[in-house]
N, C-alpha and C positions, 0 to 999 in steps of 0.2 A: 713694466711690472712683471710680466711673464718671464722675461729673461732673468731678472733679478731673483725671482722666486726659484727658478730652476737652478741657477748657479749657487744660491744660498743652500738649496736642498742638497746639492752635490757635496758642498763643503761640510754640511752637517752630517751627511751620509758617511763621509770618510771618518768623521769622529765617531759616529755610532758603530761603524765597523770595528773601531778600536774598542769601544765599550763592550761589544759582544764577543770579541775574538778570544779572550781568555776563557770565557765560559764554554765556548764551543770546543776549544782545544782540550780542556779537561774532560768534557763529555766524550769527545771522540776517542781519547786514549783510554779512559777508565770506565766509561758508561755510568758515571755518577753525576747527579744533578746538584750543582752547587747553588742552593737557594740563598747562600750568604754572599754571592758574587757582588751584588750592589753594595753590601756593607763594606767589602774590601775596597770598592771604588770610593765610598765615603771616607774610609780611613786614609786613603791616598790623598783625598782632597784636604782633609784636616792636617795631614803631614805637610803638605805644601803651604797651607795657611800659617802654621806655626813656624815653619822654616822661614817664611817671609817676615813674620812679625817679630820673631825672636832673634834671627840672625841676618835679616835683610837679604836673604837668599832668593834671587828671582826665580821664576818658574822653570826656566830652561835647565839650570843645574839641578833643580828639584826633581825633574824627570829622571835623571840618572840616579840620584839618591834614592828616590822612591822605588824605582825598578830593582836596584841592588838589594835594598832592605827586604822587600817583599819576596824576591827570589830566594834569599837566604832563609826567610821565615817559612816559606812554603815547603822546604825540604823536610825539616823535623815535623811540621804539621802533617805532611803526607804520611810519614811513618807512624805517627801517633794515631791517625784516624783511618786512613784509606784501606790498608791491608785487612783490617777487621771487617770493614764494609764489604770488601770483595769476596770474603768467605761466606757471606750471608746467602740465603737462598734467592733473594730478590734484591740485589744491591742497589738497583735504581730506585725502588720504592723506599728502601731504608735510608738512602741518601737524601731523599726528600725530607724525611722526618728529622734526621740528624742535622742537616745543614739549615733547616728551618730553625731548629733550636739554637744553632750557632748564630744565626742572624739575629734572633731575639736577644741573646746574651751580648753580642757585639754592640747592638743598638743601645741597650740599657747601660752598658759600661761607658759608651761614648757620651751618652746623655749626662752621666754622672761626672765624667772627666771634662767635657767641653761645655756643658750646659745645653739648653734647648734653643738658645737664640740663633738667629740666622747669621752666618758669617760670609764674608766675601774677600776677594783680593782685588785691588784696583786694577782696572784694565790697562792702565798705563804701565804697570809693572811688566807685563808680558811684552808690550810694545817696545819698552826700553831694552828688554832682554833681546828681542829680535834685532833691534837697531845695533846693539853691541855685537851680536853675532855676525850681522851683515858687515859691520866695520872690520871685524877680524878677518872676514873672507875677502875684504877689499871691495864690497858692494855698497854703493851709496843708498842709504835708506833713512828717511826722517820719520820718527815715530808719528803714526797717524793711520788713517784708513788706507787700504790698498785697493787699487783699481784693477778689475778683471773684466775684459770685454766691454769697457765703457760703464761698468757698474762699480760702485764703491762699497767695500765691505770692511768690517772691523778686522784689524790685523790678527786678533785672537782667532777668528774663524779660519783664516788662511793658515795660521800656525798650527791649529788643531788638525786641519785637513792634511797638512804636510806630515805632521806627526803620525796620524792614522795611516797614511800611505807608507811611511817608513816602517811602521810597526808591521804592517801586512807583508812588506818585502822581506823584513828580517825573519818573520815566521816562515815565509816561503823558503828562504835560504836555509833556515834551521831544519825544515822538514825534508827538503829536496837536495841540499848541497852539503850536508854533513853526515857523518857516520851515525851519530846519535839520532839524527832525523830519520835515517833509513830504518833504524831499529824502532823508532817511535811509530813510523807508518806500519811496520810489521805488527806491532802490538795493536794498532788501530784496526787492522784487518782481522786478526784473530789472536786473542790473548793466549788461548790454549796452544795453538800452533807455535806461537813465539816461545812459549815455555818449553815446548818439546824440542825446539831447535837450540836450546841452551841460552837464550836471551835472558838477561837479568831484568825481568819486567818491572820489578819494584824500583830499580835504579832509573830505568827509562821513564817510568810513570812519575817518580818523584821529581825528576827534572821538568817534565811537562807540567806538573802541578805547580811547581815554583814559577815557571814561565807564565802560566795562566794568571797567577796572582800578581806577577810583575806587570803584566799587561793591564790588569784591573787598576793597579796603582798609578800607572801612567795616565790612564783615562781619568782617574781621580784628580790628578794634578791639574788637568785641563778643565775639570768640571766647573770650577767657579766662573770660568769665562764662557762656557758653552751652555751650562744649565742654570746659571744665575747663582743665587746664594746657596750655601750648603748648610745642612743640619744633620744631626745624627739619625733623623727619621727618613732621610732621602733614599736609603738603601733599597727599600721595597720597590719604589717606582723605577729605580735604575735596573733592578733585577727583572721586572716585568718588561721594560723596554729591551733589555738584552735578550730575553726569551723571544720577543717578537722578531728581533733582528735575525737570530740564528734559526728560528723556525722558517722564516721567509726564505733564507738562503738554502740551508740544508743542515739539519740537526746531525752533528757528528762530523761535519766537513768544515774544518776551520776556515779554509779559504773561500767557502761559500758564504761566509759571513760578510764578505765584501759586497756581494750582490744584495744581501739582505739589508745591510746598512745603507746602501745607496737608495734602495726602494723605500726604506723607512724614512730616510732623510728628506727625500724629495716629497713624499707624501705628507710628512710633518710640516714642511714649509708651505705647501699648498693649503693644508688645513689651517695653518696659522694666518695665511694671507686672505683666504676667502671664506673659511668657516671656523673662525677662531674659537667659538664656543664649543666646538666638537673636538678640538685638538687633543684634549686630555684623554679622550676615548680611543684615540688612534691605535695605541698598542693592542688594546683588546679587540678592536674591529679587525685589524690585520691578522691577529692570531686566529680569530674565528674563521675569517675568510680563507686563509691558507690551509688550516686544518680541515675545513670542509671540502675545498676544491683540490688541494694537492698536499696531502698529509706529510709526504716525504720532503717537502720544500721544492723550490724552483729548480734547484740543481741536484736534488737528492735522490737517494734510494733508501729503502727501508734499512734501519740500523738496529732494530730490535726484532729478534726472532721469536716466534710463538713457541 
């Protein structure tokens, strides 16, 4: 039981790293708090649901479609909203208010468009997609649970963990192996100094904003398999979970999200296994504990100056 809980927690932790990664990237670059983050995850989930039901598109191609659409949508959204925010006296506080409003509008429009009923995608759809991908790569796999260290897990958990790992690696490569990534890190260190050296901070930030939304969409595609049924109201809970993950790791450090996700995932599975009635309180308990004991996060430093 202990081994199963630990391994399941690590798989969930990799997925939760993906859930929080986009939120932390946007904060790290722009110092704005996207309270609508969970709603973008919800929109990604409904996009996957409708692609599956209308076009029989399985979740693996949906990951690419969702990432591309949200990346492209993030660029004009950035220019519409963020530059005005950054000119404010306190952009962090104003972003709380503005994106809270966005969250309410998105949830209301989603409820009108999709209804309030719970929706889901059959787990077999992802298993068949993984089997097709394995066959394409010449790897033998029959749809069904996967065995890890003598324990059996749903293939959706393993696929989500692998996707989360790939997303983290791609973000690392984006930040540390590309020119735009170097410029992004310069903006993260000091926006004013980046401007003074001639960096086009709005172009850099717009790309980071789009990447953050794309990561949220990818997490949304996998949400029906990892979080259960999806509804337009799920965004608030996802946002709170995302905040717990990034605060645990390090607020403003995108790669610190990995540690936060793993800590949260393992804690979540232990709570589900041994204290299930307390599991829904876990994000709040972890947030309180980390803010009291180590406000900068486990890997962090202070990112907001007085």
